[in-house]
Backbone as CSV, one residue per row, in Angstrom:
resi,resn,N_x,N_y,N_z,CA_x,CA_y,CA_z,C_x,C_y,C_z
1,MET,0.714,-1.095,0.206,0.206,0.019,-0.006,0.656,1.034,-0.213
2,ASN,1.697,1.150,0.677,3.011,2.429,0.765,3.692,2.558,-0.601
3,GLU,3.616,1.908,-1.564,4.078,2.030,-2.915,3.034,2.603,-3.593
4,ALA,1.415,2.167,-3.781,0.428,2.943,-4.324,0.147,4.304,-3.779
5,VAL,0.478,5.006,-2.588,0.665,5.878,-1.933,1.537,6.796,-2.616
6,ASN,2.874,6.161,-2.797,4.030,6.783,-3.154,3.689,7.152,-4.478
7,ASP,3.107,6.008,-5.349,2.825,6.301,-7.218,1.610,7.145,-7.145
8,ALA,0.995,7.054,-6.133,-0.061,8.400,-6.450,0.546,9.522,-6.045
9,ARG,1.503,9.754,-5.163,2.231,11.258,-4.919,2.871,11.557,-5.999
10,LYS,3.767,10.606,-6.440,4.395,11.059,-7.694,3.693,11.587,-9.203
11,ARG,2.572,10.654,-9.437,1.779,11.264,-10.225,1.183,12.843,-10.331
12,GLU,0.681,12.747,-8.606,0.309,14.032,-8.427,1.556,15.335,-8.332
13,HIS,2.524,14.856,-8.075,3.555,16.045,-8.002,3.947,16.755,-9.192
14,ARG,4.043,15.411,-10.256,3.917,15.806,-11.729,2.926,16.743,-12.430
15,GLN,1.804,16.409,-12.350,0.787,17.162,-12.652,0.755,18.690,-11.871
16,LEU,1.016,18.466,-10.998,0.707,19.852,-10.076,2.055,20.834,-10.298
17,SER,3.395,20.467,-10.478,4.289,20.767,-11.506,4.197,21.232,-12.401
18,GLU,3.582,20.520,-13.502,3.038,21.159,-14.549,2.157,22.483,-14.465
19,GLU,1.280,22.101,-13.680,0.523,23.633,-13.082,1.327,24.673,-12.770
20,GLY,2.350,24.727,-12.203,3.208,25.637,-11.385,3.358,25.546,-10.146
21,THR,2.584,24.541,-9.217,2.647,24.414,-8.006,3.572,23.334,-7.506
22,ARG,3.919,23.336,-6.430,4.763,22.374,-5.842,4.467,21.799,-4.317
23,PRO,3.210,21.827,-3.857,3.189,21.333,-2.310,3.910,19.968,-1.772
24,LEU,4.052,19.018,-2.724,4.332,18.017,-2.371,5.828,17.604,-2.801
25,VAL,6.650,18.636,-2.581,8.188,18.547,-2.827,8.425,18.119,-1.188
26,ASP,9.523,17.295,-1.274,10.140,16.639,0.001,9.276,16.356,1.268
27,THR,7.957,15.822,0.804,7.284,14.983,1.500,6.487,13.552,1.287
28,ARG,7.518,12.850,0.588,7.992,11.544,0.409,7.468,10.608,1.647
29,SER,8.708,10.834,2.629,8.617,10.000,3.722,7.105,10.450,4.640
30,TRP,6.674,11.602,4.352,5.686,12.093,5.636,4.370,10.926,5.274
31,TRP,4.237,10.480,3.698,3.093,9.966,3.387,3.403,8.137,3.556
32,LEU,4.487,7.876,3.956,4.954,6.254,4.155,4.781,6.212,5.613
33,TYR,4.758,7.128,6.998,4.617,6.830,8.236,3.404,6.428,8.307
34,GLY,3.073,5.725,9.557,1.669,5.194,9.805,1.273,6.474,10.765
35,ARG,0.307,6.734,11.100,-0.481,8.246,11.590,0.169,8.541,13.007
36,GLU,0.310,7.321,13.566,1.091,7.057,14.968,2.458,7.732,15.255
37,ASN,3.302,7.009,13.997,4.805,7.450,14.035,4.916,8.673,13.180
38,LEU,4.290,9.429,12.881,5.093,10.847,12.238,5.496,11.638,13.141
39,PRO,6.771,11.889,12.732,7.528,12.853,13.730,6.465,14.105,14.042
40,GLU,6.660,14.717,15.236,5.849,15.922,15.868,6.505,17.012,14.860
41,ARG,7.742,17.238,14.210,7.946,18.402,13.730,7.343,18.213,12.046
42,HIS,6.961,17.202,11.902,6.336,17.402,10.573,4.796,17.311,10.752
43,ARG,4.117,17.023,11.774,2.589,17.277,11.723,1.831,18.339,11.511
44,GLU,2.227,19.302,11.700,1.400,20.621,10.820,1.511,20.721,9.368
45,GLY,2.894,20.729,9.145,2.631,20.947,7.621,1.757,19.601,6.977
46,PHE,2.089,18.078,7.535,1.425,17.145,7.213,-0.083,17.396,7.196
47,SER,-0.534,17.977,8.400,-1.880,18.033,8.505,-2.624,19.210,7.351
48,ALA,-1.820,20.170,6.855,-2.332,20.881,6.188,-2.470,20.672,4.763
49,LEU,-1.372,19.657,4.764,-1.463,19.148,2.995,-2.574,18.116,3.143
50,GLN,-2.992,17.364,3.958,-4.260,16.335,4.126,-5.504,17.297,4.010
51,ALA,-5.462,18.296,4.555,-6.761,19.174,4.542,-6.885,19.938,3.045
52,SER,-5.747,19.636,1.897,-5.983,20.536,0.808,-6.727,19.491,-0.405
53,TYR,-7.290,18.528,0.320,-7.868,17.792,-0.641,-6.794,17.140,-2.081
54,LEU,-5.983,16.969,-1.525,-5.037,16.273,-2.664,-5.560,14.658,-3.064
55,LYS,-5.238,14.217,-4.058,-5.104,12.489,-4.255,-4.287,12.017,-3.636
56,THR,-3.193,12.645,-2.895,-2.166,11.649,-2.186,-2.957,11.752,-0.701
57,GLY,-3.579,12.549,-0.589,-4.252,12.534,0.654,-5.557,11.532,0.746
58,ARG,-5.971,11.357,-0.349,-7.258,10.377,-0.391,-6.436,8.677,-0.399
59,ALA,-5.210,8.565,-0.984,-4.682,7.342,-0.936,-3.858,7.329,0.038
60,TYR,-3.617,8.129,1.224,-2.771,8.129,2.448,-4.065,7.488,3.247
61,ALA,-5.159,8.331,3.215,-6.511,8.083,4.146,-7.050,6.388,3.910
62,ILE,-6.870,5.984,2.559,-7.169,4.390,2.045,-5.607,3.656,2.853
63,LYS,-4.699,3.763,2.613,-3.582,3.162,3.117,-4.108,2.887,5.234
64,GLU,-4.529,3.977,5.604,-4.725,4.095,7.399,-5.960,3.272,7.421
65,ALA,-7.029,3.303,6.302,-8.004,2.660,6.596,-7.725,1.145,6.558
66,LEU,-6.662,0.680,5.415,-6.583,-0.957,5.221,-5.835,-0.932,6.424
67,ARG,-5.078,-0.627,7.367,-4.364,-0.809,8.484,-5.049,-1.780,9.254
68,ASP,-6.185,-1.013,9.799,-7.327,-1.463,10.225,-8.009,-2.504,10.329
69,PHE,-7.773,-2.818,8.882,-8.407,-4.359,8.848,-7.446,-5.193,9.382
70,TRP,-6.241,-5.468,9.650,-5.737,-6.596,10.458,-6.098,-6.656,12.135
71,ALA,-6.846,-5.598,12.278,-6.980,-5.583,13.698,-8.560,-6.627,14.047
72,GLN,-9.363,-6.754,12.410,-10.579,-7.833,12.720,-10.458,-8.714,13.171
73,ASP,-11.379,-9.427,14.312,-10.867,-10.765,14.915,-11.565,-12.069,14.410
74,SER,-12.502,-12.195,13.324,-12.738,-13.211,12.684,-12.777,-12.862,11.001
75,GLU,-13.195,-14.144,10.715,-13.225,-13.996,8.949,-14.592,-13.268,8.585
76,ARG,-15.907,-13.203,9.321,-16.973,-12.418,9.078,-16.632,-11.337,9.168
77,THR,-16.310,-10.657,10.296,-15.826,-9.206,10.519,-15.058,-8.778,9.547
78,GLY,-13.822,-9.694,9.147,-12.873,-8.981,7.996,-13.394,-9.151,6.824
79,THR,-14.234,-9.990,6.275,-15.027,-9.878,5.155,-15.562,-8.728,5.062
80,ALA,-16.642,-8.364,5.630,-17.351,-7.092,5.951,-16.501,-5.718,6.004
81,TYR,-15.387,-5.919,6.823,-14.559,-4.532,6.854,-13.728,-4.509,5.310
82,TRP,-13.456,-5.835,4.491,-12.523,-5.520,3.808,-13.893,-4.968,2.255
83,ARG,-15.020,-5.642,2.344,-15.692,-5.068,1.167,-16.081,-3.523,1.426
84,TRP,-16.174,-3.111,2.639,-16.418,-1.660,2.621,-15.149,-1.004,1.953
85,TRP,-13.971,-1.364,2.751,-12.714,-0.888,1.953,-12.368,-1.065,0.791
86,HIS,-12.519,-2.303,0.227,-12.463,-2.704,-1.305,-13.387,-1.560,-2.459
87,PHE,-14.743,-1.268,-2.086,-15.446,-0.518,-2.551,-14.776,0.985,-2.610
88,TRP,-14.118,1.182,-1.662,-13.425,2.735,-1.315,-12.445,2.676,-2.167
89,ALA,-11.640,1.747,-2.222,-10.181,1.785,-2.788,-10.657,1.887,-4.273
90,THR,-11.451,0.826,-4.811,-11.911,0.720,-6.031,-12.680,1.853,-6.656
91,HIS,-13.314,2.644,-5.928,-14.022,4.067,-6.376,-12.955,5.295,-6.310
92,SER,-11.695,5.107,-6.024,-11.078,6.278,-5.665,-10.639,7.065,-6.851
93,ARG,-10.551,6.507,-7.723,-9.884,7.209,-9.034,-8.487,7.098,-9.065
94,LEU,-7.962,6.566,-8.217,-6.552,6.485,-8.040,-5.724,4.837,-8.363
95,THR,-5.394,4.769,-9.744,-4.607,3.740,-10.506,-3.972,3.133,-9.522
96,PRO,-2.650,3.390,-8.930,-2.000,2.778,-8.084,-2.870,1.790,-7.060
97,VAL,-3.978,2.563,-6.621,-4.885,1.727,-5.386,-5.645,0.890,-6.067
98,ILE,-6.335,1.436,-6.765,-7.323,0.083,-7.623,-6.409,-0.926,-7.868
99,ARG,-5.107,-0.909,-8.631,-4.439,-1.833,-8.881,-4.431,-2.994,-7.713
100,LEU,-3.706,-2.276,-6.612,-3.629,-3.224,-5.025,-5.078,-3.709,-4.766
101,ALA,-5.993,-3.229,-4.779,-7.298,-3.503,-4.191,-7.593,-4.998,-4.976
102,ARG,-7.350,-4.655,-6.346,-7.456,-5.912,-7.501,-6.805,-7.052,-7.047
103,MET,-5.520,-6.849,-6.698,-4.581,-7.899,-6.107,-4.889,-8.677,-4.916
104,MET,-5.362,-7.474,-3.906,-5.831,-8.259,-2.664,-6.577,-9.190,-2.980
105,LYS,-7.708,-8.815,-3.698,-9.129,-9.642,-3.954,-8.835,-10.996,-4.623
106,ASP,-7.668,-10.966,-5.468,-7.187,-12.313,-6.190,-6.758,-13.116,-4.927
107,HIS,-6.344,-12.544,-3.778,-5.638,-13.087,-2.963,-6.330,-13.018,-1.765
108,LEU,-7.823,-12.831,-1.531,-8.853,-12.591,-0.538,-8.689,-13.594,0.426
109,MET,-8.561,-14.829,0.221,-8.801,-16.149,1.292,-7.799,-16.205,1.942
110,GLY,-6.588,-16.204,1.418,-5.402,-16.056,2.492,-5.119,-14.993,3.288
111,VAL,-5.735,-13.809,2.911,-5.741,-12.719,3.562,-6.785,-12.628,4.889
112,LEU,-8.121,-13.153,4.502,-8.901,-13.198,5.675,-8.665,-14.437,6.594
113,ASN,-7.693,-15.308,5.788,-7.486,-16.466,7.157,-6.527,-15.787,7.984
114,TYR,-5.906,-14.855,7.822,-5.119,-14.081,9.021,-6.135,-13.788,10.010
115,CYS,-7.081,-12.925,9.326,-8.491,-12.236,10.736,-8.540,-13.564,11.548
116,GLU,-8.850,-14.939,11.035,-9.285,-16.119,11.494,-7.930,-16.727,12.725
117,HIS,-6.911,-16.899,11.994,-5.907,-17.868,12.650,-4.777,-16.923,13.282
118,ARG,-4.379,-15.738,12.750,-3.638,-14.550,13.285,-2.308,-15.495,12.736
119,ILE,-2.167,-16.271,11.814,-0.749,-16.941,11.272,-0.203,-16.129,9.988
120,THR,0.948,-15.932,10.393,1.642,-15.266,8.791,2.744,-16.298,8.307
121,ASN,3.413,-16.165,7.310,4.377,-16.783,7.002,5.751,-15.910,7.178
122,ALA,5.756,-15.513,7.769,7.094,-14.179,8.190,7.946,-15.172,8.801
123,VAL,8.031,-16.085,9.584,9.581,-16.866,9.736,9.868,-17.781,8.559
124,ALA,9.061,-18.266,7.731,9.467,-19.033,6.473,10.111,-17.986,5.484
125,GLU,9.583,-16.671,5.608,10.116,-15.549,4.730,11.291,-15.382,5.318
126,GLY,11.589,-15.255,6.698,13.088,-15.045,7.145,13.817,-15.754,7.011
127,LEU,13.672,-17.128,6.955,14.457,-18.271,6.590,15.161,-18.350,5.370
128,ASN,13.977,-18.232,4.612,14.133,-17.921,2.980,15.498,-17.149,3.014
129,SER,15.242,-15.492,3.269,16.181,-14.516,3.538,17.445,-14.800,4.263
130,LYS,17.544,-15.397,5.025,18.935,-15.892,5.277,19.474,-16.840,4.634
131,ILE,18.913,-17.839,3.988,19.463,-18.859,3.148,19.892,-18.101,1.757
132,ALA,19.287,-16.929,1.443,19.713,-16.544,0.391,20.772,-15.508,0.273
133,THR,21.225,-14.860,2.021,22.271,-14.329,2.026,23.388,-15.090,2.100
134,ILE,23.180,-16.351,2.690,24.237,-17.394,2.627,24.781,-17.708,1.422
135,LEU,23.792,-17.764,0.266,24.381,-17.834,-1.019,25.077,-16.778,-1.433
136,LYS,24.626,-15.611,-1.430,25.338,-14.127,-1.744,26.905,-14.472,-1.345
137,MET,26.666,-14.335,-0.024,27.946,-14.289,0.841,29.259,-15.371,0.374
138,ALA,28.574,-16.489,-0.344,29.622,-17.383,-0.705,29.827,-17.267,-2.201
139,TYR,29.220,-16.214,-2.788,29.345,-16.370,-4.188,29.104,-17.442,-4.950
140,GLY,28.213,-18.661,-4.743,27.925,-19.847,-5.247,28.949,-20.630,-4.584
141,PHE,28.244,-22.033,-4.963,28.676,-23.133,-3.989,29.760,-24.301,-5.015
142,ARG,30.468,-24.719,-4.576,30.754,-25.967,-6.054,30.059,-26.983,-5.998
143,ASN,29.350,-27.245,-5.099,28.279,-28.256,-5.320,27.423,-28.083,-4.496
144,LYS,25.948,-29.027,-4.553,24.780,-28.470,-3.732,24.877,-29.095,-2.092
145,ASP,25.794,-30.168,-1.984,25.852,-30.844,-0.764,26.751,-29.572,0.316
146,GLN,27.677,-28.631,-0.381,28.272,-27.765,0.476,27.226,-26.614,0.945
147,PHE,26.752,-26.362,-0.156,25.318,-25.193,0.123,24.535,-26.027,1.229
148,ARG,23.898,-26.531,1.128,23.181,-27.371,2.119,24.094,-27.614,3.397
149,THR,24.778,-27.738,3.492,25.786,-27.854,5.028,25.472,-26.664,5.204
150,ALA,26.151,-25.766,4.542,26.285,-24.076,5.286,24.869,-23.527,5.487
151,ALA,23.857,-23.786,4.724,22.548,-23.701,5.179,21.998,-24.070,6.436
152,LEU,22.425,-25.307,6.585,22.035,-26.103,7.981,22.619,-25.682,9.056
153,PHE,23.833,-25.270,8.517,25.088,-24.687,10.341,24.420,-23.395,10.111
154,ARG,24.182,-22.703,9.489,23.708,-21.294,9.741,22.293,-21.333,10.471
155,CYS,21.228,-22.006,9.915,19.846,-21.799,10.019,19.621,-23.012,11.317
156,GLY,20.452,-23.677,11.511,20.166,-24.666,12.472,20.043,-24.570,14.067
157,GLY,20.538,-23.361,14.404,20.442,-23.041,15.697,21.322,-23.957,16.815
158,LEU,22.248,-24.390,16.327,23.353,-25.316,17.118,24.087,-24.326,17.952
159,GLN,24.410,-24.687,19.315,24.917,-23.875,20.197,26.424,-24.525,19.907
160,LEU,27.722,-24.025,19.417,28.423,-24.830,19.066,29.723,-24.209,20.020
161,HIS,29.488,-23.043,20.902,30.420,-22.524,22.098,30.481,-23.356,23.296
162,PRO,31.625,-23.910,23.678,31.504,-24.475,24.967,31.022,-23.501,26.140
163,VAL,30.342,-24.653,27.058,30.272,-23.631,28.195,31.260,-23.459,29.022
164,THR,31.480,-22.489,29.348,33.213,-22.059,30.312,32.853,-21.642,31.901
165,HIS,31.722,-21.173,32.278,31.582,-20.757,33.380,29.868,-21.347,33.471
166,PRO,30.045,-22.334,34.798,28.440,-22.562,35.062,27.424,-20.975,35.249
167,ILE,26.201,-21.392,35.328,25.210,-20.068,35.361,25.197,-19.886,37.167
168,PRO,25.338,-18.499,37.171,24.986,-18.171,38.955,23.779,-18.561,39.229
169,GLY,23.537,-19.328,40.276,22.166,-19.574,41.089,21.851,-20.770,40.515
170,ARG,22.330,-21.444,39.645,21.693,-22.685,38.959,22.717,-23.872,39.892
171,ALA,22.598,-24.803,40.191,22.895,-25.824,40.742,23.192,-26.905,40.059
172,THR,24.497,-27.240,39.751,25.264,-28.473,38.596,24.943,-29.381,39.128
173,ILE,24.753,-30.464,38.696,24.426,-31.769,38.655,25.720,-32.934,38.250
174,ALA,25.967,-33.422,39.319,27.179,-34.309,38.709,26.881,-35.746,38.773
175,PHE,27.298,-36.261,37.458,27.137,-37.956,37.557,28.357,-38.605,37.836
């Protein structure tokens, strides 16, 4: 959604620059913040921009409304909220936002599963990222076995350092 907001900002900036005004100069990061994370020094300027009825402001409001979707606690409430949000997004006349709403519709069952089960694939994605980093660090491996060994070594969570001192307060068991 941040990409959609940024695309809307760039398009609107181009259009306004051709007309001779430049209210969106140096505001890229403002639109990418969540409402609660915007630094205090930018709040006044950001509020003025939001009140000026820019297309970017509309895209930002749709982005912030989508964040509230993730707080839905069941598939039923998630579906109702998504229908409301999807209607707003597809009728916004903002091409990047419409594109994102259609993409979400294609993956709706997976998205709604989160509302019901609160499970993501973040751990798997993190592991894939770690393995990709291992591959980049090695500049390739001579064979698949060496790559497999490196991935298992780095991702296996093995404790290879010997314990040199006992943990204070714990009794040691002698056999």
